[in-house]
N, C-alpha and C positions, 0 to 999 in steps of 0.2 A: 504494500500500500504506500503510495507516494503522498507526501504532504507538501503543500505549497504555502508560502507566506503571502499574506495580503500585501498589495503594493501601496496602500494608503495609510500606514500607521503614522505615528508622531512626525511632525514636520512636513505634512503633505503640502504640496504646492497648489496654487490656484491658477486658473487661466490667466489672471492678471500677472502673476509671477512669470509665467512663460512668456507673455507678451512683452515684458520688459527686456528680455534677451533679444539682441540683434543677431540672429543666426543667418549666416550667409554662405554661399558657395565661394570657394577660393580655388585657385590653381597654383600648385607648387611650381615656382619658376627657378628656384635654386635651393640646393641642400648642401650643407657643410658639416663636417665633424665639429663637435663642441667640446674639446678636451678639458676646458676650464670648468665645466659643469660638475657638480658633486656626484650626480648619477649620470650614467651614459646617456647622452642626448645629441641631437642635431640642432643646428640653426637652420630654419627654413625661411625663405622669402616667398610670400604668398600674394598672388595677384587677386585683388578683390574687384576687378573691373573698374567701374567709375570711382571707386573709393580708394584706388591706388594700391601700391604694394606695401604690405605690412610684414613684420618679422615675428617669428614664433620660435620658442625653444620647445622641443618635443622629445620625450624619452622613447625613441623609436628604434635604436640600434639592435635590440634583441629581436624585434619583429622584422625589420628591414635592414639587414646588414649591408646590402648594396644600395648606396645612396641614389644611384641612377634610376631605380624603380620608382622613386618618389617624384622625380622631376617630370612635370606634365600632368600629374595626377590631380583630379578634382577632389577636394576635401570639404568637410563641413566645419565651419568656424563660428565661434562666438566673437563678434566684432566689437562689442561695447563694454568689455571688462576693462578696468584700469590697467595700464601697462605694469608689468612686474620686472624688476631688475634681477637677473639671474647671472651670477658670476660676471658682472659688468655689462651684460647684454640686455637690451630692453626687449622683452617679449610683449608684443602688442596685440596679439590675437591668440585665442585658445583653439587648437585643432582638436576635434572630437574623435575619440576612438573607444572601443570596448575595453573593459578591464577584467579579463579572465584571471582566474586564480594563479595561473602559471607565470604571471608577470609580463607577458607579451602585451602589446597595445596595438591590435589591428585597427586601422583607421576605418571610419564609417565610409561606405561606398556611395557614389553618386552615379545615377544612370545617365545615359546620353540624353541630350536635350537641355541640360542645365548649363549655365554659363557663369563665369566669375562675376560676383556681385549680386547674383540672384538671391532674394530673400527666401528663407525657409519658414514655413508655417504649418 
């Protein structure tokens, strides 16, 4: 017999909470190793279309050891969080991925037809 946990316990979000997030499609245009980061990470340049190119620090080396597979990929971003300074690097957007228990972070996928800067809702 399998048991599942409800998805709406303490701290449940409202639709208003969700609407405050500016979720957008971005395209990774550059990816670099980030050896200064405390945890293995990359520095990504992400094109958000009319909103310009923004930078992100992402803990992706365990999932994507080859940086080349990230360049050109469409990703889902949170574009309106305050920037975070990580080892002297300003991370301006949060790239979204799954958080499986094995520590890998597979990025969320985007189907054809979406373009950089498109809002998500």
